[in-house]
C-alpha positions in Angstrom: 0.0 0.0 0.0 1.3 3.4 -1.0 1.9 6.0 1.7 -0.6 8.8 1.6 0.8 12.3 1.1 -1.3 15.5 1.4 0.0 18.3 -0.9 -1.1 21.5 -2.5 0.3 23.8 -5.2 0.3 27.6 -5.5 2.1 30.6 -7.1 2.6 28.7 -10.4 1.5 29.8 -13.8 -2.2 30.1 -14.0 -2.8 27.1 -16.3 -1.2 24.6 -13.9 -3.5 21.6 -13.4 -3.0 20.4 -9.8 -3.9 16.9 -10.8 -1.8 16.7 -13.9 1.6 18.2 -13.7 5.2 17.1 -13.4 5.3 16.8 -9.6 1.9 15.2 -9.2 2.5 12.6 -11.9 5.9 11.8 -10.6 4.9 11.5 -6.9 2.0 9.3 -7.6 4.4 6.7 -9.0 5.5 6.1 -5.4 2.8 7.7 -3.2 -0.9 8.1 -2.9 -1.1 11.8 -3.6 -4.0 13.8 -2.1 -4.4 17.4 -3.2 -6.1 19.4 -0.6 -6.2 23.0 0.8 -4.8 21.9 4.2 -1.7 20.1 3.1 1.3 18.8 5.0 3.5 19.8 2.1 3.2 22.7 -0.2 4.9 23.0 -3.6 5.1 26.6 -4.8 6.8 28.7 -7.4 7.7 32.4 -7.8 4.6 33.8 -9.3 2.9 35.2 -6.2 2.7 35.3 -2.4 0.0 32.8 -1.6 2.6 30.5 -0.1 3.1 32.9 2.8 -0.3 31.9 4.2 0.7 28.2 4.6 2.3 26.9 7.7 3.3 23.4 6.4 6.6 22.2 4.9 7.3 24.3 1.8 9.0 23.1 -1.3 10.1 25.9 -3.7 10.4 25.2 -7.4 11.3 27.5 -10.3 12.7 27.3 -13.8 13.4 31.0 -13.9 16.8 32.6 -12.9 15.4 33.1 -9.3 17.4 31.7 -6.4 15.6 30.1 -3.5 15.0 32.0 -0.2 15.6 29.5 2.6 14.0 31.9 5.0 10.7 31.1 3.3 11.1 27.6 2.1 12.3 24.3 3.6 13.5 22.8 0.4 14.1 24.0 -3.2 14.3 22.6 -6.7 16.0 24.9 -9.2 18.4 24.8 -12.1 21.2 26.3 -10.1 24.3 24.5 -8.7 23.8 25.1 -4.9 25.8 23.2 -2.4 23.1 22.9 0.2 21.4 19.7 1.5 18.0 21.4 1.2 18.5 21.9 -2.6 18.4 19.6 -5.6 19.2 20.7 -9.1 16.4 20.2 -11.6 16.8 22.1 -14.9 13.7 23.1 -16.8 14.4 21.0 -19.9 14.4 17.8 -17.7 10.9 18.7 -16.5 9.6 19.4 -20.0 10.9 16.2 -21.5 10.3 12.9 -19.6 12.9 11.2 -21.8 16.2 12.3 -23.2 15.6 10.1 -26.3 15.2 13.1 -28.7 18.7 14.1 -27.8 20.3 10.7 -28.2 22.1 10.0 -31.5 20.8 6.6 -32.4 21.5 4.3 -35.4 18.8 6.1 -37.4 20.4 9.5 -36.9 20.5 11.2 -40.4 23.9 11.8 -41.8 25.0 15.5 -41.5 24.8 16.0 -45.3 21.2 15.0 -45.2 20.5 17.4 -42.4 22.2 20.2 -44.2 20.1 19.5 -47.4 17.0 20.3 -45.3 18.3 23.7 -44.3 16.7 26.2 -46.7 17.1 29.2 -44.5 20.0 30.9 -42.7 19.1 31.4 -39.0 16.1 31.4 -36.7 15.2 33.6 -33.7 12.3 33.1 -31.3 11.7 35.8 -28.6 8.4 36.9 -27.3 9.3 38.7 -24.0 12.2 41.1 -24.4 13.8 43.3 -21.8 16.2 45.9 -23.1 18.0 45.9 -19.8 18.5 42.2 -19.4 18.5 40.9 -23.0 20.5 43.5 -24.9 23.1 41.0 -26.2 20.3 38.8 -27.6 19.0 41.8 -29.6 22.5 42.7 -30.7 23.3 39.3 -32.1 20.0 39.3 -34.1 20.8 42.8 -35.5 24.4 41.9 -36.4 23.5 38.6 -38.1 20.6 40.3 -39.9 23.1 42.6 -41.6 24.7 39.5 -43.2 21.5 37.6 -44.1 17.9 37.5 -43.1 17.2 36.0 -39.7 13.7 34.4 -39.4 12.1 35.8 -36.3 9.2 33.6 -35.2 8.3 35.1 -31.8 6.2 38.0 -30.9 9.2 40.3 -30.6 10.6 41.5 -34.0 8.4 39.0 -35.8 9.0 39.0 -39.5 7.3 35.9 -40.7 3.7 37.2 -40.6 2.8 36.2 -37.1 4.1 34.1 -34.1 4.7 30.4 -34.7 2.0 28.1 -33.4 1.7 24.6 -31.8 3.9 25.4 -28.8 7.2 23.6 -28.4 6.6 21.3 -31.3 5.9 24.2 -33.6 9.0 25.9 -32.4 11.2 22.9 -33.2 9.6 22.5 -36.7 10.3 26.2 -37.3 14.0 25.9 -36.3 14.5 22.7 -38.4 14.7 24.5 -41.7 17.4 26.8 -40.5 21.2 26.3 -40.4 21.6 28.2 -37.2 19.4 29.2 -34.2 20.0 32.0 -31.7 19.7 30.4 -28.3 20.5 33.1 -25.8 19.3 32.7 -22.2 17.7 35.5 -20.2 20.7 35.4 -17.8 24.2 33.9 -17.5 24.2 32.1 -14.2 25.9 28.8 -13.3 23.4 26.0 -13.9 20.7 28.1 -15.5 19.9 26.2 -18.7 16.4 26.6 -20.1 14.7 24.8 -23.0 16.4 27.0 -25.6 19.6 25.0 -26.2 18.1 21.4 -26.0 15.2 22.4 -28.3 17.6 23.7 -31.0 19.6 20.5 -30.7 16.4 18.4 -31.1 15.7 20.4 -34.3 19.1 19.3 -35.6 20.1 22.9 -36.2 23.3 24.5 -35.0 22.6 26.5 -31.8 24.4 29.8 -31.1 24.3 29.7 -27.3 24.9 32.3 -24.6 24.1 31.6 -20.9 25.1 29.0 -18.4 28.9 29.1 -18.0 28.8 25.4 -16.9 26.7 24.2 -19.9 29.4 21.8 -21.1 28.6 19.6 -18.1 25.1 19.0 -19.6 25.5 19.2 -23.4 28.3 18.3 -25.7 30.2 21.6 -26.3 31.1 20.4 -29.9 27.5 20.3 -30.9 26.8 24.0 -30.5 28.6 27.4 -30.8 29.2 28.9 -27.3 29.4 32.7 -27.3 31.6 32.4 -24.2 34.4 31.1 -26.5 34.7 34.4 -28.3 36.0 37.8 -27.1 32.9 39.7 -28.3 29.8 39.4 -30.5 31.7 40.6 -33.6 34.1 37.7 -33.3 31.2 35.4 -32.8 29.3 36.7 -35.9 32.5 36.4 -38.0 32.8 32.7 -36.9 29.1 32.1 -37.9 29.6 33.7 -41.3 32.7 31.5 -41.9 30.7 28.4 -41.0 27.8 29.4 -43.3 30.2 29.8 -46.2 32.1 26.6 -45.6 30.1 23.4 -45.3 33.3 21.4 -44.4 33.5 23.5 -41.2 29.8 23.5 -40.5 29.0 19.8 -40.9 31.1 18.5 -38.0 28.8 20.3 -35.6 25.8 18.4 -37.0 27.6 15.1 -36.7 28.1 15.5 -33.0 25.7 14.0 -30.4 23.9 16.5 -28.2 24.8 15.0 -24.9 28.3 14.2 -23.5 29.3 10.7 -24.6 25.8 10.4 -26.2 24.4 9.3 -22.8 21.7 10.8 -20.6 23.1 13.0 -17.8 22.0 12.6 -14.2 19.6 15.5 -14.6 17.2 13.3 -16.6 17.0 10.7 -13.8 13.7 11.4 -12.2 14.4 8.7 -9.5 16.7 11.2 -7.8 13.9 13.6 -7.5 11.6 11.0 -6.1 14.3 9.9 -3.6 14.6 13.5 -2.5 10.9 13.8 -1.9 11.0 10.6 0.1 13.6 12.2 2.3 11.5 15.3 2.6 8.4 13.4 3.6 10.4 11.4 6.1 12.0 14.4 7.8 11.0 15.2 11.3 12.8 18.6 11.4 10.5 21.6 12.2 9.5 23.5 9.1 10.6 27.1 8.5 7.0 28.2 9.1 6.9 26.5 12.5 10.1 28.1 13.6 8.9 31.5 12.5 5.7 31.0 14.4 7.7 29.9 17.5 9.6 33.1 17.3 6.4 35.1 17.0 7.7 37.0 14.1 5.2 39.2 12.3 5.7 41.4 9.2 3.2 43.2 7.1 3.5 43.5 3.3 1.3 43.7 0.3 1.2 39.9 0.3 -1.1 40.0 3.3 -3.8 41.2 1.0 -3.6 38.0 -1.0 -6.4 35.6 -0.1 -5.4 32.0 0.6 -8.0 30.8 -1.9 -6.4 32.8 -4.7 -4.2 29.8 -5.6 -2.8 29.9 -9.1 
């Protein structure tokens, strides 16, 4: 008989289904999961303050470049490399894709020449939310490459293909597949912060132009993409891309490479490690952060106090 676990979710994106999401589906493999409004364990994200109204054990999760606040949560799951027993690394792409199979180079992997023959366009770019303060280099690389050849922009920002691409992640991968290169710049350059941008470009069998996680080579084969960090500036990066575009003999070796180191799944795709950590969390008898704060009779007032507990998202 499975152990019964009472949980709840809050402060996620609004379309989160509490009975059909990564955590619920994973946990029910080993536990009887009961979603209720008086939980023993709360899993919350960084899109609100409803979590402050809960006094149970709190587990923080985010796929954004937002570090955990261990004054508010007991445990955290993020993409960062954090040396803390309360934290486990869980990059967003490993949540999105249950299996690393699309990134494995199997016996049916097309030859590089066949992949190149499918490339009818130069480069793709998919950005919908742009911040001039945070994402200036992502705009600059688009502008510099556009001076050389047309860059297909399929997001809402700087769209030049008649409207944003449709069909979610699958539509994005199909869009990238016809291009030789894809601009895969993260929102931030932080150790461990690897979003879906690089792996999706690798799944599309295009050549990603990457900027972001300085430790990305621990997750993906550095010979399968162009890392902006290997160049002194964007001008040098653009010059390298132009040379590859003009010389198939230099371009094709990138497409021949497997996406993952040694063509094997990394530990980040092993969901058993996440389940094992949850088992440790559920077994722990340590007082929760909320209980400790109540014991100290701490009280602070902020705008979050106006958030109703039933306003779960």
